[in-house]
C-alpha positions in Angstrom: 0.1 0.0 -0.2 1.3 3.5 -1.0 -0.5 5.3 1.6 -2.1 7.8 -0.8 -5.1 9.0 -0.2 -7.5 11.2 -2.4 -10.4 13.3 -0.6 -13.6 14.8 -2.3 -15.5 17.7 -0.9 -18.8 16.6 -2.6 -21.1 19.6 -4.0 -23.8 20.2 -6.5 -21.7 22.7 -8.6 -18.1 21.8 -7.7 -16.2 19.0 -6.3 -12.9 19.7 -4.3 -10.4 17.2 -4.8 -7.2 16.8 -2.7 -4.3 14.2 -2.6 -2.6 13.5 0.8 0.1 10.7 2.1 -1.0 8.6 5.3 2.9 8.8 6.5 2.9 12.3 6.8 -0.7 13.3 7.5 -0.6 15.8 5.4 -2.5 16.6 2.1 -2.8 19.5 -0.6 -5.3 20.7 -3.3 -5.4 18.9 -6.5 -8.3 20.6 -8.6 -12.0 21.3 -8.4 -14.3 19.3 -10.5 -17.4 20.9 -12.3 -20.6 19.3 -11.5 -24.2 19.4 -13.0 -26.7 18.9 -10.0 -24.1 16.8 -8.0 -23.3 14.8 -11.1 -19.5 15.0 -12.1 -17.6 13.7 -15.2 -16.8 10.2 -14.0 -14.3 10.3 -16.9 -12.2 12.8 -15.0 -12.7 11.0 -11.5 -11.5 7.8 -13.2 -8.4 9.6 -14.7 -7.5 11.1 -11.1 -8.0 7.3 -9.8 -5.8 6.0 -12.2 -3.1 8.6 -12.0 -2.7 8.6 -8.3 -3.7 5.1 -7.4 -5.0 5.6 -4.1 -5.1 3.2 -1.3 -8.5 4.7 -0.3 -11.2 7.9 -1.1 -12.5 9.9 1.4 -15.6 11.6 0.6 -16.5 14.7 2.9 -19.9 13.8 4.9 -21.7 17.5 5.2 -23.8 17.3 8.6 -25.5 20.1 10.4 -23.8 21.5 13.7 -25.9 19.1 15.9 -24.7 15.9 14.0 -28.0 15.5 12.0 -28.2 15.0 8.4 -29.2 17.6 5.9 -30.2 17.5 2.4 -26.7 17.2 0.8 -25.9 14.4 3.2 -27.6 11.6 1.4 -26.5 12.7 -2.1 -22.6 12.7 -0.5 -23.4 9.2 0.7 -24.4 8.4 -2.9 -21.5 10.1 -4.6 -19.3 8.0 -2.4 -21.1 4.6 -3.0 -20.6 5.4 -6.7 -16.9 5.8 -6.4 -16.8 2.7 -4.7 -19.3 0.8 -7.1 -17.8 2.3 -10.2 -14.2 1.7 -9.5 -13.7 -0.8 -6.6 -12.1 1.4 -4.4 -12.4 1.7 -0.6 -14.3 5.1 0.3 -14.7 6.4 3.8 -17.0 9.0 4.8 -15.6 11.7 7.1 -17.5 14.6 9.0 -16.9 17.7 6.9 -18.6 20.1 9.5 -17.0 23.6 9.3 -14.4 22.4 6.5 -15.4 25.4 4.1 -15.5 28.1 6.9 -11.9 27.0 7.6 -10.9 26.9 4.0 -12.2 30.3 3.4 -10.5 31.8 6.2 -7.1 30.4 5.7 -7.2 31.2 1.7 -8.4 34.8 2.8 -5.5 35.1 5.2 -3.0 34.2 2.5 -4.3 36.1 -0.5 -7.2 38.1 0.4 -10.6 38.3 -1.3 -9.1 37.3 -4.6 -8.0 34.0 -3.6 -11.6 33.1 -2.5 -12.7 31.5 -5.9 -15.0 28.4 -5.6 -12.5 26.1 -7.0 -9.8 26.9 -4.7 -12.3 27.0 -1.8 -13.4 23.5 -2.7 -10.2 22.2 -3.1 -8.9 23.6 0.3 -11.8 22.2 1.9 -10.9 18.7 0.6 -7.5 19.4 2.1 -9.4 20.0 5.3 -11.1 16.8 5.2 -8.3 14.7 4.4 -5.9 16.2 7.2 -8.8 16.0 9.8 -9.5 12.1 8.6 -5.5 11.5 9.2 -5.5 13.1 12.4 -8.4 10.4 13.5 -7.3 7.4 11.8 -3.4 7.2 12.8 
């Protein structure tokens, strides 16, 4: 096992992607994929999986602050299930509460409002999701 993981921050218009290494517990942003009502270009996801060959994929699970599910929760679960079903990779769901808030704050601190484009926020959120996953699963 290489210890490489891919993370996805699922959204209906954009899906952030990050890559990370279990050994270092760190991640970096890769890209943000356009989505049509939550449906990505599956060919792009397949290319990412072939290029990086992750041991596991982590999908952010959007929950309300009290831990209850929201409308997007089921859609994120469905996205994770489709990745597993289509490509046969191990997929874990990980609580993503406040990842977007943290991503926006970090990007703003380093680049002001110009750094807050949707793709950057989504891929930075995927980094936060993956690093949080590493912290809890080491």
